[in-house]
ZAPA-566873 format. One record per residue (C-alpha): x, y, z; residue in three letters. Coordinates in steps of 0.25 Angstrom, whole numbers. Example, Ala and Ser with C-alpha at 12.3 -4.5 7.8 and 13.67 -1.06 7.14 Angstrom:
2
49|-18|31|Ala
55|-4|29|Ser
***
This chain:
249
-32|-144|-46|Met
-44|-138|-39|Ala
-43|-123|-36|Arg
-42|-120|-21|Thr
-43|-105|-22|Gly
-30|-104|-14|Lys
-16|-102|-19|Pro
-6|-114|-21|Ala
4|-116|-10|Val
13|-126|-17|Arg
25|-119|-23|Gln
35|-122|-34|Ile
50|-122|-29|Glu
56|-116|-42|Ser
46|-104|-42|Val
50|-102|-27|Gln
64|-101|-31|Arg
61|-91|-43|Ala
54|-83|-33|Ile
66|-83|-23|Ser
75|-78|-35|Val
65|-66|-38|Leu
65|-63|-23|Asn
80|-63|-22|Val
82|-54|-33|Leu
70|-44|-28|Ala
76|-44|-14|Glu
90|-41|-19|Ala
86|-29|-28|Gly
98|-32|-37|Ala
103|-41|-47|Asp
108|-55|-43|Leu
116|-66|-49|Gly
112|-81|-49|Thr
121|-85|-38|Asn
116|-74|-29|Glu
101|-78|-32|Ile
104|-92|-29|Ala
111|-89|-16|Arg
99|-80|-11|Gln
88|-89|-15|Thr
95|-102|-11|Gly
93|-108|-24|Val
104|-116|-32|Asn
110|-108|-43|Ile
106|-117|-54|Ser
91|-116|-50|Thr
93|-101|-48|Val
99|-100|-63|Ser
86|-107|-68|Arg
77|-98|-60|Leu
84|-86|-65|Leu
83|-90|-79|Ala
68|-93|-78|Thr
65|-79|-71|Leu
73|-72|-81|Val
65|-78|-92|Asp
53|-74|-86|Gly
57|-60|-84|Gly
57|-60|-69|Leu
72|-59|-69|Leu
82|-52|-77|Gln
96|-57|-80|Tyr
107|-46|-81|Val
118|-51|-91|Pro
128|-41|-86|Ser
128|-46|-72|Thr
123|-60|-73|Gly
113|-56|-62|Lys
97|-56|-61|Tyr
87|-46|-58|Arg
72|-45|-57|Leu
66|-44|-71|Gly
55|-35|-78|Ile
45|-46|-76|Arg
45|-44|-61|Ile
41|-29|-63|Leu
30|-33|-73|Gln
24|-43|-63|Leu
25|-33|-51|Ala
18|-22|-60|Ser
6|-32|-62|Val
6|-36|-47|Ala
5|-21|-43|Arg
-6|-18|-53|Glu
-14|-30|-48|Asn
-11|-27|-33|Leu
-24|-24|-26|Gln
-21|-12|-16|Leu
-32|-16|-7|Arg
-27|-30|-6|Asp
-13|-24|-2|Val
-18|-14|8|Val
-29|-22|15|Arg
-20|-30|24|Pro
-14|-16|28|His
-28|-10|31|Leu
-31|-22|40|Glu
-18|-20|48|Glu
-20|-5|49|Ile
-34|-7|55|Thr
-29|-18|64|Ala
-18|-9|70|Ile
-26|4|70|Thr
-40|-1|73|Gly
-46|8|63|Glu
-51|7|49|Thr
-40|7|38|Ala
-42|12|24|Thr
-36|11|10|Leu
-39|23|1|Ser
-35|26|-13|Leu
-34|40|-19|Pro
-41|44|-31|Gly
-40|57|-39|Glu
-48|66|-29|Arg
-52|56|-18|Asp
-48|44|-9|Val
-56|32|-8|Phe
-56|20|2|Thr
-53|7|-5|Val
-52|-2|7|Asp
-52|-2|22|Phe
-52|-10|35|Val
-61|-6|46|Ala
-58|-5|60|Ser
-64|-16|69|Asp
-68|-6|80|Ser
-83|-4|82|Ser
-81|11|80|Val
-73|12|67|Arg
-72|19|54|Ser
-76|11|42|Val
-71|15|28|Ala
-78|13|15|Ser
-72|8|2|Ile
-74|19|-9|Gly
-76|30|1|Arg
-69|43|-2|Asn
-59|49|8|Ser
-62|64|7|Val
-48|70|4|Pro
-49|81|14|His
-56|74|26|Ala
-49|61|27|Thr
-35|56|30|Ala
-35|47|18|Val
-40|59|10|Gly
-29|68|15|Lys
-18|58|11|Val
-24|59|-3|Phe
-23|74|-3|Leu
-9|74|2|Ala
-5|65|-9|His
-10|74|-20|Gly
-25|71|-19|Gly
-35|83|-21|Thr
-48|88|-15|Thr
-56|99|-22|Ser
-68|107|-18|Gly
-74|110|-4|Glu
-68|102|7|Leu
-80|96|13|Thr
-82|96|28|Ala
-85|82|33|Tyr
-83|85|48|Thr
-79|97|56|Asp
-65|92|55|His
-64|91|40|Thr
-54|100|33|Ile
-61|110|24|Thr
-51|120|22|Asp
-42|118|10|Arg
-30|125|16|Ala
-32|116|29|Ala
-33|104|20|Leu
-20|107|12|Asp
-13|108|25|Ala
-18|95|30|Glu
-14|88|17|Val
0|94|18|Ala
1|89|32|Arg
-3|75|27|Val
7|75|16|Lys
18|79|25|Glu
15|68|36|Gln
10|57|26|Gly
-3|54|33|Trp
-16|60|36|Ala
-27|61|46|Thr
-42|65|46|Ala
-49|67|59|Val
-64|68|59|Arg
-63|75|45|Glu
-72|66|36|Arg
-80|60|47|Glu
-82|66|62|Pro
-77|53|69|Glu
-67|48|59|Leu
-52|49|59|Ser
-42|44|49|Gly
-27|43|45|Val
-22|40|31|Gly
-8|38|24|Val
-4|37|10|Pro
0|24|2|Val
10|28|-8|Leu
14|20|-20|Asp
28|18|-25|Gly
28|32|-32|Ser
24|39|-20|Gly
10|41|-25|Ala
-3|40|-16|Leu
-8|26|-19|Ala
-18|24|-7|Ala
-21|29|7|Ile
-21|21|20|Leu
-30|26|31|Gly
-35|23|45|Val
-48|29|50|Gln
-56|28|63|Gly
-65|35|73|Pro
-59|48|77|Ala
-61|45|92|Thr
-52|33|91|Arg
-43|35|79|Phe
-36|47|85|Thr
-25|56|80|Asp
-15|47|88|Asp
-21|34|82|Ala
-21|40|68|Met
-6|44|69|Arg
-3|30|74|Ala
-9|24|62|Ala
-1|32|52|Val
12|24|54|Asp
4|11|51|Leu
-3|17|39|Leu
11|22|33|Trp
17|8|35|Glu
5|2|28|Arg
5|12|17|Ala
20|10|14|Ala
18|-5|13|Val
6|-3|3|Ile
13|7|-5|Gly
25|-2|-7|Ser
16|-12|-15|Val
9|-1|-24|Leu
***
């Protein structure tokens, strides 16, 4: 059969039934017996029994002799681990960046923290004729950007002199410490004309399952248009997207 470059669309009924068994057990969050699985899947008991035997043999389910019930097996965890390792963060986040830009009208960014720096790894630019255009690989200066302040609030460090990029850049170490404490308390950061004279930005953390900083979502735009009110309005949207992204990390 010639390759089309597209996924197949015809499905195998027995596989669909096996998937429904796995879904029922996953949604239940508890061990289930054969009769209950048959009832919830709508598949007759004899077929369910064969499906359960096959899934147990493959390690996808575990049979509990003491109760006669079934639960998800260790193979599920192994497959999930491989899936997480192969998951491309940019592929996951890209649709969210596009939606953030569509809603706010400004440029949305995805940044990853390093040991001492934060780097932009993806962005979706605003469609406006006057707009902020991010650059992949660019360092977000910790003390002069919203993304950088989020980095500092989650354990990042900055050493040496605090360079003044504009008249609004924080160059006093005590003032920066106070700003970072405020970001840590409220959960989001802003930077107004601090890295560039006409640029404003807002950033929120993306936390993984352990609560560690995995990435940072940001929105940036011209300071004359992306005002304090506009930035604050973007925070809830960024928080919502950050929670969704963090749940798959």
